[in-house]
N, C-alpha and C positions, 0 to 999 in steps of 0.2 A: 463489585467491584472496581469496572468496568465504568457504570454508570456512576459512582462515585469521581471519579476520574476524568469523565465529560464534565460533570459538575463543576469541579475543581475548577477545570480551565474554563468553564464558561465563566466563571467571578474571578478570575484571576484577568481575563480578559477585559470583561466588563471596570474591575477594580481600575487596570490600566484606562482607561477610557475617561472614566471619571476623574483618573488623576490630575490627568494633560490640561484640561482648563483652568484645575486649580493653582496647576504648577505656574501658567500663564499669567493666572490672576497675580501669585506672589511674585511674580517678578517684576508685575507692572509697579503692585505698592513698593517692592524695591526701590526702583527707579523713579519712582516720586517721590521717596523718599528723601535721594540722592539727591537731585534735584532741589525739592526744598528745604534742605541742609546749604547747599551752595548758596543757594537766594538768601537764606537766613542769615549767615555768615557775613556776604557782602552786602546786605543792605545794615548788619550792624555793622559794618565796618564803616559805610557809609553815614551813617549816621551820626558816629561819635567821634570821626575826622573831623578835625580843623578843616579851615577850605585852602592853605596851605595844604596839608598832607594830603586834602582831596585830590587837587591837583597834581601834585608830584604824583599819588597813585595811578590816573588816570595815563601822565603823561608813561608810567611804567608799565601798563598795563596794553598801552599800544603800541609799544616797543617787540614786546612779545614774550614779556615777562611767563613764566612758566606756572600758573594753577593748577587746578585739579585736572591734568591730560585726561584721567576719564571722562571726568563730567563735561568734559568740554567735545571729546570727540561723539558722546551721545550727545550730545545737542544738537551736533551739526547733523548727525544719521537721523535726527528723529524730531519732526516739526510739532508733534506733541510735547515734546519734554522743552525743545528750545521754547514752545510757546507758554508752558507753564513758567520757566521761570522768567522770562520779558515779561508775563505780567504780574510776577512781585516785584520782579527789582525797577521796572521803568520808571516808576510813580516817584518812589526815594531818590531815582540816581537825578531825572529833570529836577528836580524840586532840587537835589541839592548844588545844582549846576546852576539853578538860578538864585540862589544864595548868593552862593557864591561868585554870580556876575562869570560862570564862565559858559556860557551859548553865546557860539556864533554868532559873530554879528553880518 
């Protein structure tokens, strides 16, 4: 009886130890999915907006318009999430700014 209890406890400890990295990987994948979804939404909006709509969107974003505060907070606190988002959005954003003649002179 005692041997089976010790064996069960050992398996429980081993399972908990093995599950911790899996949980961290799951959280990382969920975070990446959230960043990717936010980037995809913004890129889609950038690409479909007219220059007038795009200019208006830039002005409203600059004035503190609220978008997903959870995603914004995560990117402020996580350099890797921020880099992932910027790498997906920067190209389409700058290209649209060039196309719409919105780059500062």
